[in-house]
N, C-alpha and C positions, 0 to 999 in steps of 0.2 A: 682723806683715807682712801687708798687704792681699792678698787673692786677686784677681789681675788676669785670671783666666780666667772667674770666675763671672758677670761682667757680660754676657758674650755669651749666656748661657743663654736669657734671655727675649727677646732681640732678634728672633729669627726670627718670632715670632707677629705682631709689628708689621710687619716687612718683607713676610712672606708674604701677609698679609691685604691690605695696600695694593697689592701687586703684582697679585694676582688681580682686584681691583676695577678697577684702571687698565687692565689688559689687556682685560677683557671690555667695559668701557665704550667703548674705542676701536674694537674690532673689530665691535661690534654694527651699525655703520652699513653694513657689507658684507653682513650676513646675509640681507637680502631677495633678493639675486641671486647669491650665491656660497655653495656648500655646503661642508661639511667632512667629511673622511673620516679615520678612524683606521686606520693601517696598521702593519705591523711587518716591513718588507722593504727591500731595497736600492732597489727601484723599484716603481711601482704602475701598473697598466694601467687607464686610464680609457676605458671603452667608449662608443662612439657608438651611433647607432640601427642597427637590423637586425631581421629577422624572417622569417616564412615566407610572407608575402604573403596574398592573398585565397584562401579555401578554395573549391575547385571543387565542383560539384554531385555528389552521390552517386548512382551508377546502381543502387543497391540490392544490389550484389554485390561490386564491387571497391573496395577502400580506395584513397584517393588519398594516395600517399606523397609528401611534400614535401621540400624541401631549404632550408637556411638561406641567405638572401641577406645577404651580409655587409656590415657597415659597417666602421669603422676603430677602432683602439685607439691612444691616445696614451700614450706612456711618460713618467711623471713620476718624477723621481729626487730625493727629499728631500735637502737639504743641512743640515749642522749650523751653528748660529749661537750665539755666546756673547758676553756682556758682563759684566765684573766691576767692582764698585764697593766700596771699603772704607768702613767706619764706624769713626771714631776713638773711643778711650775717653773723651776729654774731651768731644767733641761729644755722645756718647750720655749721659754723666753729667749734663751741663747740661740736656739736653732729650731724654730717652730716647725718648718716644713720637713727638715731632715729627721728630727726626733720622732714626730708623729707618724711620718711615712714609714720609718723604720719599724715602729711598733706594728703598724698595719701589715707591712710586708712579712714580718716574722710570724705574726698570728696567722696570716694567710698561708704561709708555708707550713705552719704547725698543723692546721686543719686539713690541708691538702695531703700532708704526709700521713695523717691519721687515717684518712680514707684509703690512700694508696697502700699503706701497710696492711689494712684489713683485706684488700684485694690480693696482695701478695700472699698473705697467710691462707686465703681461700685456696690458692693454687698449690701452696706447699703442703696443705692438709689434704690434697686430693687423694693420696694413698692412705690416709690415716684411718685405721680400722677400729678406733676406740669407741665408735658409735655416736660420738658427739658431733661428727662432721658429715653424717650421712645425708643424702638428698631425700626427696620425697619417695624414691623407689626403695629406700631402706638400705642402700649400700653406699660406700664411698664413691666419690666422683670418678676416680680411676679404679675400675673393678673389672674382674673377669666374669662377673655373674650379675650384670644388670638385667632385671626383668624387662622383657620387651613391652609388656602391657599389664594393666591392672584390671581386676574384676570390679573395681569401684572402691569406695571408702567406707570405713566404719568410724563415724565421727570425722576426724581429720587425719586418721591413719589409713593409708592406702594398702590394699591387699593385692599382692602380685598374682597374676594369672599364670600358674605354672604350665598350663597347656600351651601358652604362647611362646615359651622358651626364654632363653637368655642370650645376651651378647656381651662381648668383651671389648673394652676400649683401652686396653693396656698393651704395651710392647716392652719386651726386655732387651730389645736391640739397642746397641750404641747408636748415637746420633750419626747418621750418614745418609747419602742419597738413596741407597737401597732401602734403608729403614723407613724413610719418608714415603717412597713409592709403594712399599708393602702396606703401610698404614692407609694410604689413599685407596689401594685396591680393596682392603678389608672394609673400609667405610662404604664403598659402593655396593656391598652386599648387605648392609644394614637395612632393616625394614622398620616401618613405623608401627605403632600399636594396632593399626587397622590393616596391617599385612601388606602394604604397598612399599615400593622402594623409597628409602630415605634419601631424597635428592639433596646432595651436598657437594661442595667443592672445597676440599681441604687445601686452601691456597696460602695459608699463613703458618709460619713456624714460630713457636715460643721457646726460648732457650734460656739456660743459665748464663750468667755473665762470662763464665769460663769457656763457653762454647762460641762466643761471638767471633773470634778469629777464624774458626772453622766455617761459621755461617757466611762470613765475608767471602771466603774462597769458593763456597758452594753457590752463593746467590749473587755475588758481586759487591763491590765496595760501597755502593749507594743503595743497597737493598733494605737497610734498616727502616722499619715502618714508622711513618709519622701520620698524623691525621690528614695531611694533604698529599700523601705519597701517591705517585702515579703507579697504578697496579701493573703497568708494563715496564719492561726494561730493555736494554740493548744487549742482553746476554745472548750467547750462542743458542739458537733455537733447538739445537740437537741435545742440549742439556735437558734431562728429564724433569728437572725442577726449575726450568726456565720460567721467569715471570713471578716466582714466589717472593714473598716478603717475610721478614722476621722481626720479632720484638723481644727484647730482653725482659724476662719475667723474674727478676731477682735483684736484691739490693740489701747490703748489710747482712744480717743473719736471716732474712726473710725471703720467701719465694723459692724458686727451684734451687736445689743443691747442684754441685759441680757437674754432674753427668746427666741431669734430668732435662727433658725436652718434651714438646708436644707439637702436634700439627692439627690445625683447626680450620673451620669455615668461618671467616671473620664476620660475614653478614649474619649468619645464624647465631654466632656468639653474642652479638649485640642484642639479639632478641631473647636469648635463653640464659644469659649471664648478666646479672643486673646489680647496680647499686640502687637501693631503694631509699629515697629520701622522704621523710616526713617534713624535715626542714633542712634545706641546703645550707652549707656553711655560711654563716653571716657573722657580723661583728656589731656590737651595740655598746653605747656608753652606759656605764653603770653609775647611778647616783651615789655620791659620796658625801659624808659629813665633813671630811677634811677639805677645805677650800684649796689646798696646795697639791692635791692629788686628783688626777683625772683617770678613772679606771675604765679599761676596755675589755669586754668579754666576748670571746669568739664562741660560737655555739653551733652544733650540728646534731641532727637526729637521723640516723641512717643505719642500714644493715646491708649485707652483701650475700648473694647466693646464686645458685645455678638451678635450672629447671629441667635440663636434659643432659645426656652425656654422649649422644650419638655424634654431635658436631665437633668432637675433640677426641683425639687419641693421645694418651700420655705414654711417654717413653722413659723407662728407668732401668738401665742395665745393671744397677746394683753396685 
């Protein structure tokens, strides 16, 4: 009598390898502007800017004791996601490598797209004022009234310091060279919670798919940002947006709508905009009573969020 359990033994190496490759390939497109954090907790506190301010002069005798000027923390709560796909004995027997690799690849694509869509929705919800998408500072990511600093927290709720003022990271200008340079000038006037200049370089543009043709004309045919893109280019140095890169932040019904755009500091984005993983996407064999079915379950435990808004200016001409 044939052993109908032995055929499952070698399946995992085909499924697992295909899964890992497909997941990494899909998520790489976000890596230039979104960071990743490994956590092991119910939730994760993503900290924005804050510090001690400018140091006073020393009088030669008395030390200058400072105090922390606080920013805000955003609470990110990872959620579990799963998807299971069976491999049948007959399918694997006829085309073992092809069938199992296909399952691994499609599960990898599914989990990558799950993470990717959550990131796109974070950007599309930047203007959402329903209260469910606010950051630690109590307002949406794209807002004309971000508090500059907090007085501290009551439990896990941060209280804005009204004396420190507010700042706006929204533009109603249509996507253009002048809109980008105006946003860059505005960002250079931002201050941190401790009152010092917020040092940033808005070097990367995020656009809706409908704006890519215009972006190519502005930045050059090869300016689309990839994880290994050279930050320099051979564009005419007289162009005020010379050397900038762009990334399409939209797909299907998610992400930026047709006229929306943003300009950001991609180095700071990776620090302040994160995918928080309790468990990175993985695939496992699930024990089955049926000897003719080999079940594979993809699993991830993650959340996404932003900790500050100074490093990005959002544009929506309406």
